[in-house]
PyMOL Python script that loads the backbone (N, CA, C, O; Angstrom):
from pymol import cmd

cmd.read_pdbstr("""\
ATOM      1  N   MET A   1      72.176 137.202 115.686  1.00  0.00           N
ATOM      2  CA  MET A   1      71.122 138.354 115.108  1.00  0.00           C
ATOM      3  C   MET A   1      70.980 139.523 115.785  1.00  0.00           C
ATOM      4  O   MET A   1      69.773 139.763 115.762  1.00  0.00           O
ATOM      5  N   VAL A   2      71.550 140.386 116.378  1.00  0.00           N
ATOM      6  CA  VAL A   2      71.651 141.437 116.400  1.00  0.00           C
ATOM      7  C   VAL A   2      71.640 142.484 114.680  1.00  0.00           C
ATOM      8  O   VAL A   2      72.555 142.696 113.885  1.00  0.00           O
ATOM      9  N   ASP A   3      70.817 142.730 114.676  1.00  0.00           N
ATOM     10  CA  ASP A   3      71.282 144.185 113.509  1.00  0.00           C
ATOM     11  C   ASP A   3      72.384 144.624 113.465  1.00  0.00           C
ATOM     12  O   ASP A   3      73.130 144.293 112.544  1.00  0.00           O
ATOM     13  N   ASP A   4      72.846 145.614 114.589  1.00  0.00           N
ATOM     14  CA  ASP A   4      73.833 145.893 114.003  1.00  0.00           C
ATOM     15  C   ASP A   4      75.595 145.722 114.050  1.00  0.00           C
ATOM     16  O   ASP A   4      76.662 146.304 114.249  1.00  0.00           O
ATOM     17  N   GLY A   5      75.122 144.801 113.798  1.00  0.00           N
ATOM     18  CA  GLY A   5      76.608 143.765 114.068  1.00  0.00           C
ATOM     19  C   GLY A   5      77.200 143.846 115.507  1.00  0.00           C
ATOM     20  O   GLY A   5      78.249 144.150 116.074  1.00  0.00           O
ATOM     21  N   ARG A   6      76.009 143.428 115.766  1.00  0.00           N
ATOM     22  CA  ARG A   6      77.011 143.475 118.145  1.00  0.00           C
ATOM     23  C   ARG A   6      76.882 142.467 117.713  1.00  0.00           C
ATOM     24  O   ARG A   6      76.231 142.155 116.716  1.00  0.00           O
ATOM     25  N   LEU A   7      77.913 141.353 118.894  1.00  0.00           N
ATOM     26  CA  LEU A   7      77.438 140.381 119.091  1.00  0.00           C
ATOM     27  C   LEU A   7      76.216 139.914 119.997  1.00  0.00           C
ATOM     28  O   LEU A   7      75.964 140.508 121.045  1.00  0.00           O
ATOM     29  N   GLY A   8      75.344 138.650 119.484  1.00  0.00           N
ATOM     30  CA  GLY A   8      74.130 137.949 119.897  1.00  0.00           C
ATOM     31  C   GLY A   8      74.066 136.618 120.623  1.00  0.00           C
ATOM     32  O   GLY A   8      74.851 135.671 120.663  1.00  0.00           O
ATOM     33  N   PHE A   9      73.141 136.792 121.064  1.00  0.00           N
ATOM     34  CA  PHE A   9      71.779 135.296 121.998  1.00  0.00           C
ATOM     35  C   PHE A   9      71.737 135.376 122.029  1.00  0.00           C
ATOM     36  O   PHE A   9      71.730 136.600 122.158  1.00  0.00           O
ATOM     37  N   MET A  10      70.902 133.582 122.311  1.00  0.00           N
ATOM     38  CA  MET A  10      69.739 133.535 122.424  1.00  0.00           C
ATOM     39  C   MET A  10      69.311 132.473 123.236  1.00  0.00           C
ATOM     40  O   MET A  10      69.974 131.459 123.448  1.00  0.00           O
ATOM     41  N   GLY A  11      67.388 132.891 124.016  1.00  0.00           N
ATOM     42  CA  GLY A  11      67.988 131.310 125.324  1.00  0.00           C
ATOM     43  C   GLY A  11      66.515 130.759 125.238  1.00  0.00           C
ATOM     44  O   GLY A  11      65.891 130.913 124.188  1.00  0.00           O
ATOM     45  N   VAL A  12      65.943 130.120 126.317  1.00  0.00           N
ATOM     46  CA  VAL A  12      64.930 130.175 126.256  1.00  0.00           C
ATOM     47  C   VAL A  12      64.379 129.512 127.655  1.00  0.00           C
ATOM     48  O   VAL A  12      64.467 128.306 127.885  1.00  0.00           O
ATOM     49  N   GLU A  13      63.627 130.749 128.825  1.00  0.00           N
ATOM     50  CA  GLU A  13      63.337 129.850 129.734  1.00  0.00           C
ATOM     51  C   GLU A  13      62.256 129.932 129.470  1.00  0.00           C
ATOM     52  O   GLU A  13      61.731 130.646 128.615  1.00  0.00           O
ATOM     53  N   ASP A  14      61.568 128.841 130.532  1.00  0.00           N
ATOM     54  CA  ASP A  14      61.039 129.367 130.635  1.00  0.00           C
ATOM     55  C   ASP A  14      59.781 128.456 129.374  1.00  0.00           C
ATOM     56  O   ASP A  14      59.664 127.251 129.153  1.00  0.00           O
ATOM     57  N   ARG A  15      59.018 129.649 128.771  1.00  0.00           N
ATOM     58  CA  ARG A  15      58.260 129.518 127.023  1.00  0.00           C
ATOM     59  C   ARG A  15      58.623 131.006 126.687  1.00  0.00           C
ATOM     60  O   ARG A  15      58.230 131.895 125.932  1.00  0.00           O
ATOM     61  N   SER A  16      59.518 130.820 127.586  1.00  0.00           N
ATOM     62  CA  SER A  16      59.857 132.195 126.571  1.00  0.00           C
ATOM     63  C   SER A  16      61.511 132.165 125.866  1.00  0.00           C
ATOM     64  O   SER A  16      62.478 131.591 126.368  1.00  0.00           O
ATOM     65  N   LEU A  17      61.503 132.650 125.075  1.00  0.00           N
ATOM     66  CA  LEU A  17      62.470 133.617 124.120  1.00  0.00           C
ATOM     67  C   LEU A  17      63.409 134.588 124.123  1.00  0.00           C
ATOM     68  O   LEU A  17      63.191 135.525 123.355  1.00  0.00           O
ATOM     69  N   HIS A  18      65.155 134.652 125.277  1.00  0.00           N
ATOM     70  CA  HIS A  18      65.202 136.102 125.418  1.00  0.00           C
ATOM     71  C   HIS A  18      66.346 135.392 124.635  1.00  0.00           C
ATOM     72  O   HIS A  18      66.738 134.225 124.636  1.00  0.00           O
ATOM     73  N   LEU A  19      66.994 137.215 123.543  1.00  0.00           N
ATOM     74  CA  LEU A  19      67.508 137.624 122.959  1.00  0.00           C
ATOM     75  C   LEU A  19      68.172 138.708 123.496  1.00  0.00           C
ATOM     76  O   LEU A  19      67.508 139.732 123.659  1.00  0.00           O
ATOM     77  N   TRP A  20      69.634 138.710 123.885  1.00  0.00           N
ATOM     78  CA  TRP A  20      70.769 139.419 124.290  1.00  0.00           C
ATOM     79  C   TRP A  20      71.927 139.955 122.971  1.00  0.00           C
ATOM     80  O   TRP A  20      72.448 139.555 121.930  1.00  0.00           O
ATOM     81  N   ALA A  21      71.856 141.243 123.969  1.00  0.00           N
ATOM     82  CA  ALA A  21      73.017 141.417 122.938  1.00  0.00           C
ATOM     83  C   ALA A  21      73.788 142.206 123.328  1.00  0.00           C
ATOM     84  O   ALA A  21      73.312 143.230 123.818  1.00  0.00           O
ATOM     85  N   TRP A  22      75.959 141.989 123.247  1.00  0.00           N
ATOM     86  CA  TRP A  22      76.460 143.296 123.646  1.00  0.00           C
ATOM     87  C   TRP A  22      76.743 144.947 123.607  1.00  0.00           C
ATOM     88  O   TRP A  22      76.873 145.949 122.904  1.00  0.00           O
ATOM     89  N   GLN A  23      76.731 144.536 124.583  1.00  0.00           N
ATOM     90  CA  GLN A  23      76.038 146.304 125.543  1.00  0.00           C
ATOM     91  C   GLN A  23      78.738 146.518 125.073  1.00  0.00           C
ATOM     92  O   GLN A  23      79.627 145.708 125.336  1.00  0.00           O
ATOM     93  N   GLU A  24      78.818 147.852 124.429  1.00  0.00           N
ATOM     94  CA  GLU A  24      79.967 147.910 124.757  1.00  0.00           C
ATOM     95  C   GLU A  24      79.579 149.311 125.671  1.00  0.00           C
ATOM     96  O   GLU A  24      78.588 150.025 125.513  1.00  0.00           O
ATOM     97  N   ALA A  25      80.843 149.497 126.829  1.00  0.00           N
ATOM     98  CA  ALA A  25      80.751 150.415 127.102  1.00  0.00           C
ATOM     99  C   ALA A  25      81.294 151.946 127.637  1.00  0.00           C
ATOM    100  O   ALA A  25      82.380 152.255 128.126  1.00  0.00           O
ATOM    101  N   GLY A  26      80.171 152.716 127.363  1.00  0.00           N
ATOM    102  CA  GLY A  26      79.961 153.870 127.983  1.00  0.00           C
ATOM    103  C   GLY A  26      81.120 155.151 128.215  1.00  0.00           C
ATOM    104  O   GLY A  26      82.327 155.005 128.407  1.00  0.00           O
ATOM    105  N   ALA A  27      80.393 156.366 128.135  1.00  0.00           N
ATOM    106  CA  ALA A  27      80.880 157.153 129.129  1.00  0.00           C
ATOM    107  C   ALA A  27      81.019 157.134 130.350  1.00  0.00           C
ATOM    108  O   ALA A  27      81.283 158.270 130.743  1.00  0.00           O
ATOM    109  N   GLY A  28      80.952 156.041 131.567  1.00  0.00           N
ATOM    110  CA  GLY A  28      81.432 155.819 133.205  1.00  0.00           C
ATOM    111  C   GLY A  28      80.301 154.484 132.763  1.00  0.00           C
ATOM    112  O   GLY A  28      80.587 153.737 133.699  1.00  0.00           O
ATOM    113  N   GLY A  29      79.632 154.002 132.267  1.00  0.00           N
ATOM    114  CA  GLY A  29      79.529 152.280 131.798  1.00  0.00           C
ATOM    115  C   GLY A  29      80.326 151.115 131.768  1.00  0.00           C
ATOM    116  O   GLY A  29      81.549 151.197 131.877  1.00  0.00           O
ATOM    117  N   SER A  30      79.895 150.323 131.665  1.00  0.00           N
ATOM    118  CA  SER A  30      79.995 149.067 131.637  1.00  0.00           C
ATOM    119  C   SER A  30      80.104 148.572 130.763  1.00  0.00           C
ATOM    120  O   SER A  30      79.508 149.089 129.818  1.00  0.00           O
ATOM    121  N   ALA A  31      80.826 147.401 130.495  1.00  0.00           N
ATOM    122  CA  ALA A  31      79.838 146.874 129.045  1.00  0.00           C
ATOM    123  C   ALA A  31      79.288 145.065 129.748  1.00  0.00           C
ATOM    124  O   ALA A  31      79.743 144.171 130.462  1.00  0.00           O
ATOM    125  N   GLY A  32      78.206 145.348 129.047  1.00  0.00           N
ATOM    126  CA  GLY A  32      78.266 143.471 129.451  1.00  0.00           C
ATOM    127  C   GLY A  32      76.650 143.045 128.765  1.00  0.00           C
ATOM    128  O   GLY A  32      75.808 143.621 128.076  1.00  0.00           O
ATOM    129  N   TRP A  33      76.787 141.874 129.324  1.00  0.00           N
ATOM    130  CA  TRP A  33      75.635 141.222 128.663  1.00  0.00           C
ATOM    131  C   TRP A  33      74.706 142.198 128.646  1.00  0.00           C
ATOM    132  O   TRP A  33      74.959 143.123 129.417  1.00  0.00           O
ATOM    133  N   ARG A  34      72.982 142.367 127.556  1.00  0.00           N
ATOM    134  CA  ARG A  34      72.297 143.239 127.761  1.00  0.00           C
ATOM    135  C   ARG A  34      71.329 142.218 127.265  1.00  0.00           C
ATOM    136  O   ARG A  34      71.601 141.262 126.539  1.00  0.00           O
ATOM    137  N   ARG A  35      69.670 142.681 127.955  1.00  0.00           N
ATOM    138  CA  ARG A  35      67.848 141.425 127.159  1.00  0.00           C
ATOM    139  C   ARG A  35      67.710 142.267 126.360  1.00  0.00           C
ATOM    140  O   ARG A  35      66.503 142.376 126.579  1.00  0.00           O
ATOM    141  N   CYS A  36      67.867 142.912 125.677  1.00  0.00           N
ATOM    142  CA  CYS A  36      66.798 143.393 124.528  1.00  0.00           C
ATOM    143  C   CYS A  36      66.047 143.233 123.907  1.00  0.00           C
ATOM    144  O   CYS A  36      65.497 144.121 123.255  1.00  0.00           O
ATOM    145  N   ARG A  37      65.691 141.769 123.881  1.00  0.00           N
ATOM    146  CA  ARG A  37      63.953 141.629 123.496  1.00  0.00           C
ATOM    147  C   ARG A  37      63.366 140.137 124.239  1.00  0.00           C
ATOM    148  O   ARG A  37      64.288 139.370 124.518  1.00  0.00           O
ATOM    149  N   VAL A  38      62.259 139.737 124.517  1.00  0.00           N
ATOM    150  CA  VAL A  38      61.278 138.552 124.733  1.00  0.00           C
ATOM    151  C   VAL A  38      61.025 138.508 124.188  1.00  0.00           C
ATOM    152  O   VAL A  38      61.199 139.473 123.444  1.00  0.00           O
ATOM    153  N   ILE A  39      60.047 137.098 123.565  1.00  0.00           N
ATOM    154  CA  ILE A  39      59.684 137.242 122.404  1.00  0.00           C
ATOM    155  C   ILE A  39      57.928 134.936 123.794  1.00  0.00           C
ATOM    156  O   ILE A  39      57.768 133.782 124.189  1.00  0.00           O
ATOM    157  N   GLU A  40      57.542 136.126 123.617  1.00  0.00           N
ATOM    158  CA  GLU A  40      56.937 134.687 124.368  1.00  0.00           C
ATOM    159  C   GLU A  40      56.659 133.765 123.350  1.00  0.00           C
ATOM    160  O   GLU A  40      56.464 134.206 122.218  1.00  0.00           O
ATOM    161  N   LEU A  41      56.587 132.124 123.635  1.00  0.00           N
ATOM    162  CA  LEU A  41      56.926 131.171 122.981  1.00  0.00           C
ATOM    163  C   LEU A  41      55.235 130.863 123.213  1.00  0.00           C
ATOM    164  O   LEU A  41      54.626 130.504 122.205  1.00  0.00           O
ATOM    165  N   ALA A  42      54.427 130.995 124.553  1.00  0.00           N
ATOM    166  CA  ALA A  42      53.769 130.138 124.836  1.00  0.00           C
ATOM    167  C   ALA A  42      52.469 130.878 122.920  1.00  0.00           C
ATOM    168  O   ALA A  42      52.095 130.284 121.909  1.00  0.00           O
ATOM    169  N   THR A  43      52.300 132.226 123.384  1.00  0.00           N
ATOM    170  CA  THR A  43      51.571 132.663 122.910  1.00  0.00           C
ATOM    171  C   THR A  43      51.772 132.389 120.602  1.00  0.00           C
ATOM    172  O   THR A  43      50.885 132.850 119.884  1.00  0.00           O
ATOM    173  N   LEU A  44      52.379 132.018 120.294  1.00  0.00           N
ATOM    174  CA  LEU A  44      52.962 132.032 119.164  1.00  0.00           C
ATOM    175  C   LEU A  44      52.711 130.973 119.292  1.00  0.00           C
ATOM    176  O   LEU A  44      51.550 130.980 119.701  1.00  0.00           O
ATOM    177  N   LEU A  45      53.312 129.178 119.147  1.00  0.00           N
ATOM    178  CA  LEU A  45      53.537 127.833 119.039  1.00  0.00           C
ATOM    179  C   LEU A  45      52.323 127.639 119.525  1.00  0.00           C
ATOM    180  O   LEU A  45      52.339 127.944 120.718  1.00  0.00           O
ATOM    181  N   SER A  46      50.999 127.186 119.094  1.00  0.00           N
ATOM    182  CA  SER A  46      50.283 126.369 119.179  1.00  0.00           C
ATOM    183  C   SER A  46      50.736 124.285 119.665  1.00  0.00           C
ATOM    184  O   SER A  46      50.873 123.279 118.970  1.00  0.00           O
ATOM    185  N   VAL A  47      50.817 124.571 121.225  1.00  0.00           N
ATOM    186  CA  VAL A  47      51.672 123.130 121.719  1.00  0.00           C
ATOM    187  C   VAL A  47      50.609 123.135 123.138  1.00  0.00           C
ATOM    188  O   VAL A  47      50.788 123.710 124.211  1.00  0.00           O
ATOM    189  N   PRO A  48      49.763 122.498 122.809  1.00  0.00           N
ATOM    190  CA  PRO A  48      48.391 123.008 124.104  1.00  0.00           C
ATOM    191  C   PRO A  48      49.000 121.727 125.468  1.00  0.00           C
ATOM    192  O   PRO A  48      48.896 120.598 124.989  1.00  0.00           O
ATOM    193  N   HIS A  49      49.427 121.694 126.584  1.00  0.00           N
ATOM    194  CA  HIS A  49      50.209 121.563 127.275  1.00  0.00           C
ATOM    195  C   HIS A  49      51.316 120.429 127.352  1.00  0.00           C
ATOM    196  O   HIS A  49      51.171 119.227 127.577  1.00  0.00           O
ATOM    197  N   PRO A  50      52.758 121.350 127.035  1.00  0.00           N
ATOM    198  CA  PRO A  50      53.587 120.537 126.176  1.00  0.00           C
ATOM    199  C   PRO A  50      55.254 119.718 127.617  1.00  0.00           C
ATOM    200  O   PRO A  50      56.076 120.165 128.417  1.00  0.00           O
ATOM    201  N   SER A  51      54.839 118.506 127.110  1.00  0.00           N
ATOM    202  CA  SER A  51      54.938 117.419 128.050  1.00  0.00           C
ATOM    203  C   SER A  51      58.207 118.033 128.697  1.00  0.00           C
ATOM    204  O   SER A  51      59.190 117.715 129.366  1.00  0.00           O
ATOM    205  N   PHE A  52      57.635 118.957 127.612  1.00  0.00           N
ATOM    206  CA  PHE A  52      59.114 119.749 128.158  1.00  0.00           C
ATOM    207  C   PHE A  52      59.253 121.308 127.568  1.00  0.00           C
ATOM    208  O   PHE A  52      58.540 121.673 126.633  1.00  0.00           O
ATOM    209  N   PRO A  53      59.776 121.782 127.902  1.00  0.00           N
ATOM    210  CA  PRO A  53      59.963 123.297 127.329  1.00  0.00           C
ATOM    211  C   PRO A  53      60.516 123.431 125.870  1.00  0.00           C
ATOM    212  O   PRO A  53      61.622 122.926 125.678  1.00  0.00           O
ATOM    213  N   PRO A  54      59.795 124.140 124.652  1.00  0.00           N
ATOM    214  CA  PRO A  54      60.550 124.835 123.379  1.00  0.00           C
ATOM    215  C   PRO A  54      61.628 124.777 123.870  1.00  0.00           C
ATOM    216  O   PRO A  54      61.919 124.906 125.059  1.00  0.00           O
ATOM    217  N   ARG A  55      62.386 124.553 122.874  1.00  0.00           N
ATOM    218  CA  ARG A  55      64.059 124.532 122.833  1.00  0.00           C
ATOM    219  C   ARG A  55      64.695 125.374 121.531  1.00  0.00           C
ATOM    220  O   ARG A  55      63.745 125.576 120.774  1.00  0.00           O
ATOM    221  N   VAL A  56      65.490 125.747 121.164  1.00  0.00           N
ATOM    222  CA  VAL A  56      66.886 126.666 119.903  1.00  0.00           C
ATOM    223  C   VAL A  56      66.873 124.978 119.246  1.00  0.00           C
ATOM    224  O   VAL A  56      66.682 124.104 120.091  1.00  0.00           O
ATOM    225  N   VAL A  57      67.040 124.584 117.987  1.00  0.00           N
ATOM    226  CA  VAL A  57      67.611 123.581 117.709  1.00  0.00           C
ATOM    227  C   VAL A  57      68.142 124.266 116.628  1.00  0.00           C
ATOM    228  O   VAL A  57      68.168 123.456 115.701  1.00  0.00           O
ATOM    229  N   GLY A  58      68.591 125.364 116.251  1.00  0.00           N
ATOM    230  CA  GLY A  58      69.081 125.251 114.810  1.00  0.00           C
ATOM    231  C   GLY A  58      68.609 127.404 114.970  1.00  0.00           C
ATOM    232  O   GLY A  58      67.906 127.995 115.790  1.00  0.00           O
ATOM    233  N   SER A  59      69.377 127.894 113.822  1.00  0.00           N
ATOM    234  CA  SER A  59      68.821 129.438 112.935  1.00  0.00           C
ATOM    235  C   SER A  59      70.327 128.559 112.049  1.00  0.00           C
ATOM    236  O   SER A  59      71.324 127.838 112.078  1.00  0.00           O
ATOM    237  N   VAL A  60      69.056 129.684 111.117  1.00  0.00           N
ATOM    238  CA  VAL A  60      70.049 130.472 109.850  1.00  0.00           C
ATOM    239  C   VAL A  60      70.973 131.799 109.635  1.00  0.00           C
ATOM    240  O   VAL A  60      70.614 132.967 109.489  1.00  0.00           O
ATOM    241  N   GLU A  61      72.094 131.314 109.659  1.00  0.00           N
ATOM    242  CA  GLU A  61      73.038 132.187 109.339  1.00  0.00           C
ATOM    243  C   GLU A  61      72.605 134.390 108.545  1.00  0.00           C
ATOM    244  O   GLU A  61      72.934 134.549 107.369  1.00  0.00           O
ATOM    245  N   GLY A  62      72.425 134.752 108.753  1.00  0.00           N
ATOM    246  CA  GLY A  62      72.631 135.884 108.388  1.00  0.00           C
ATOM    247  C   GLY A  62      70.988 135.965 107.889  1.00  0.00           C
ATOM    248  O   GLY A  62      70.539 136.148 106.758  1.00  0.00           O
ATOM    249  N   THR A  63      70.499 135.819 108.787  1.00  0.00           N
ATOM    250  CA  THR A  63      68.841 135.686 108.774  1.00  0.00           C
ATOM    251  C   THR A  63      67.992 136.114 110.155  1.00  0.00           C
ATOM    252  O   THR A  63      68.718 136.624 111.009  1.00  0.00           O
ATOM    253  N   ASP A  64      66.894 136.020 110.439  1.00  0.00           N
ATOM    254  CA  ASP A  64      66.139 135.770 111.627  1.00  0.00           C
ATOM    255  C   ASP A  64      65.590 135.747 111.415  1.00  0.00           C
ATOM    256  O   ASP A  64      64.709 136.603 111.498  1.00  0.00           O
ATOM    257  N   VAL A  65      65.550 134.013 110.578  1.00  0.00           N
ATOM    258  CA  VAL A  65      64.683 132.797 110.643  1.00  0.00           C
ATOM    259  C   VAL A  65      65.772 131.948 111.937  1.00  0.00           C
ATOM    260  O   VAL A  65      66.988 131.933 111.745  1.00  0.00           O
ATOM    261  N   VAL A  66      65.173 131.291 113.199  1.00  0.00           N
ATOM    262  CA  VAL A  66      65.124 130.942 114.137  1.00  0.00           C
ATOM    263  C   VAL A  66      64.345 128.979 114.419  1.00  0.00           C
ATOM    264  O   VAL A  66      63.119 129.031 114.330  1.00  0.00           O
ATOM    265  N   PHE A  67      64.692 128.000 114.607  1.00  0.00           N
ATOM    266  CA  PHE A  67      63.928 126.531 114.504  1.00  0.00           C
ATOM    267  C   PHE A  67      64.157 126.367 116.052  1.00  0.00           C
ATOM    268  O   PHE A  67      65.084 126.296 116.858  1.00  0.00           O
ATOM    269  N   ILE A  68      62.859 126.349 116.009  1.00  0.00           N
ATOM    270  CA  ILE A  68      62.286 125.930 117.739  1.00  0.00           C
ATOM    271  C   ILE A  68      61.927 124.715 117.330  1.00  0.00           C
ATOM    272  O   ILE A  68      61.696 124.412 116.159  1.00  0.00           O
ATOM    273  N   SER A  69      61.837 123.569 118.829  1.00  0.00           N
ATOM    274  CA  SER A  69      61.432 122.399 119.369  1.00  0.00           C
ATOM    275  C   SER A  69      61.310 121.919 119.936  1.00  0.00           C
ATOM    276  O   SER A  69      61.971 121.788 120.966  1.00  0.00           O
ATOM    277  N   THR A  70      59.800 121.015 119.390  1.00  0.00           N
ATOM    278  CA  THR A  70      58.589 120.955 120.280  1.00  0.00           C
ATOM    279  C   THR A  70      58.141 120.187 120.451  1.00  0.00           C
ATOM    280  O   THR A  70      58.549 119.188 119.857  1.00  0.00           O
ATOM    281  N   ASP A  71      57.169 120.066 121.221  1.00  0.00           N
ATOM    282  CA  ASP A  71      56.047 118.338 121.237  1.00  0.00           C
ATOM    283  C   ASP A  71      55.882 118.041 120.065  1.00  0.00           C
ATOM    284  O   ASP A  71      56.272 116.953 119.640  1.00  0.00           O
ATOM    285  N   VAL A  72      55.340 118.837 119.379  1.00  0.00           N
ATOM    286  CA  VAL A  72      54.448 118.945 118.325  1.00  0.00           C
ATOM    287  C   VAL A  72      55.471 118.332 116.344  1.00  0.00           C
ATOM    288  O   VAL A  72      55.308 117.712 115.293  1.00  0.00           O
ATOM    289  N   GLY A  73      56.605 119.300 117.284  1.00  0.00           N
ATOM    290  CA  GLY A  73      56.884 119.171 116.221  1.00  0.00           C
ATOM    291  C   GLY A  73      58.160 120.478 115.850  1.00  0.00           C
ATOM    292  O   GLY A  73      58.349 121.162 116.856  1.00  0.00           O
ATOM    293  N   ILE A  74      58.836 120.825 114.905  1.00  0.00           N
ATOM    294  CA  ILE A  74      60.056 122.280 114.597  1.00  0.00           C
ATOM    295  C   ILE A  74      59.235 122.918 113.946  1.00  0.00           C
ATOM    296  O   ILE A  74      58.509 122.605 113.003  1.00  0.00           O
ATOM    297  N   PHE A  75      59.459 124.273 114.763  1.00  0.00           N
ATOM    298  CA  PHE A  75      58.508 125.117 113.900  1.00  0.00           C
ATOM    299  C   PHE A  75      59.775 126.275 113.781  1.00  0.00           C
ATOM    300  O   PHE A  75      60.353 126.615 114.814  1.00  0.00           O
ATOM    301  N   THR A  76      60.220 126.939 112.270  1.00  0.00           N
ATOM    302  CA  THR A  76      60.483 128.210 112.100  1.00  0.00           C
ATOM    303  C   THR A  76      60.052 129.127 112.965  1.00  0.00           C
ATOM    304  O   THR A  76      58.909 128.930 113.377  1.00  0.00           O
ATOM    305  N   LEU A  77      60.852 130.480 113.548  1.00  0.00           N
ATOM    306  CA  LEU A  77      59.967 131.737 114.271  1.00  0.00           C
ATOM    307  C   LEU A  77      61.110 133.089 113.391  1.00  0.00           C
ATOM    308  O   LEU A  77      62.186 133.444 113.872  1.00  0.00           O
ATOM    309  N   LYS A  78      60.691 133.486 112.438  1.00  0.00           N
ATOM    310  CA  LYS A  78      61.032 135.146 111.959  1.00  0.00           C
ATOM    311  C   LYS A  78      61.227 136.037 113.227  1.00  0.00           C
ATOM    312  O   LYS A  78      60.360 136.808 113.639  1.00  0.00           O
ATOM    313  N   ILE A  79      62.230 135.888 113.702  1.00  0.00           N
ATOM    314  CA  ILE A  79      62.331 136.875 115.188  1.00  0.00           C
ATOM    315  C   ILE A  79      62.109 138.263 114.025  1.00  0.00           C
ATOM    316  O   ILE A  79      61.896 137.179 113.482  1.00  0.00           O
ATOM    317  N   LYS A  80      61.954 139.404 113.175  1.00  0.00           N
ATOM    318  CA  LYS A  80      61.862 140.723 113.264  1.00  0.00           C
ATOM    319  C   LYS A  80      59.670 140.432 113.484  1.00  0.00           C
ATOM    320  O   LYS A  80      58.872 140.824 114.335  1.00  0.00           O
ATOM    321  N   SER A  81      59.523 139.586 112.215  1.00  0.00           N
ATOM    322  CA  SER A  81      57.823 139.440 112.447  1.00  0.00           C
ATOM    323  C   SER A  81      56.840 138.616 113.180  1.00  0.00           C
ATOM    324  O   SER A  81      55.613 138.602 113.283  1.00  0.00           O
ATOM    325  N   GLY A  82      57.924 137.871 113.695  1.00  0.00           N
ATOM    326  CA  GLY A  82      56.855 137.322 114.646  1.00  0.00           C
ATOM    327  C   GLY A  82      56.478 135.807 113.869  1.00  0.00           C
ATOM    328  O   GLY A  82      55.735 134.860 114.126  1.00  0.00           O
ATOM    329  N   ARG A  83      56.914 135.970 113.372  1.00  0.00           N
ATOM    330  CA  ARG A  83      56.084 134.775 111.880  1.00  0.00           C
ATOM    331  C   ARG A  83      56.633 134.017 111.861  1.00  0.00           C
ATOM    332  O   ARG A  83      57.854 134.013 111.709  1.00  0.00           O
ATOM    333  N   VAL A  84      55.303 132.294 112.139  1.00  0.00           N
ATOM    334  CA  VAL A  84      55.934 131.208 113.313  1.00  0.00           C
ATOM    335  C   VAL A  84      55.131 130.513 111.814  1.00  0.00           C
ATOM    336  O   VAL A  84      54.174 131.022 111.231  1.00  0.00           O
ATOM    337  N   ALA A  85      55.782 129.346 111.471  1.00  0.00           N
ATOM    338  CA  ALA A  85      55.794 128.331 110.633  1.00  0.00           C
ATOM    339  C   ALA A  85      56.201 127.023 111.070  1.00  0.00           C
ATOM    340  O   ALA A  85      57.223 126.882 111.741  1.00  0.00           O
ATOM    341  N   LYS A  86      55.079 125.540 110.553  1.00  0.00           N
ATOM    342  CA  LYS A  86      55.956 124.170 111.084  1.00  0.00           C
ATOM    343  C   LYS A  86      56.252 123.379 110.237  1.00  0.00           C
ATOM    344  O   LYS A  86      55.568 122.866 109.351  1.00  0.00           O
ATOM    345  N   SER A  87      58.013 123.190 110.687  1.00  0.00           N
ATOM    346  CA  SER A  87      58.261 122.786 109.606  1.00  0.00           C
ATOM    347  C   SER A  87      58.220 121.373 108.864  1.00  0.00           C
ATOM    348  O   SER A  87      58.687 120.423 109.492  1.00  0.00           O
ATOM    349  N   THR A  88      57.600 121.097 107.323  1.00  0.00           N
ATOM    350  CA  THR A  88      57.210 120.174 106.779  1.00  0.00           C
ATOM    351  C   THR A  88      58.551 118.804 106.976  1.00  0.00           C
ATOM    352  O   THR A  88      58.377 117.693 106.475  1.00  0.00           O
TER     353      THR A  88
END
""", "prot")
cmd.dss("prot")
cmd.show_as("cartoon", "prot")
cmd.util.cbc("prot")
cmd.orient("prot")
């Protein structure tokens, strides 16, 4: 999910998707995971009063597409553009 070939991962906390990337050690610094973006799913997904938080259930390798499960179904999210569509 990281454009420049670095290792990355994502996870949902509450109703936000957090994207993390591995940051190599720089001069005098230390290597570690760095949160590089937070996407507010509550504003993107039309799920009023969810009974459980959204969760990532899959992705398409080599793309920015993520599948997110909610109370009302599964949505696709294009991370770069922020476009969301309900899967049928």
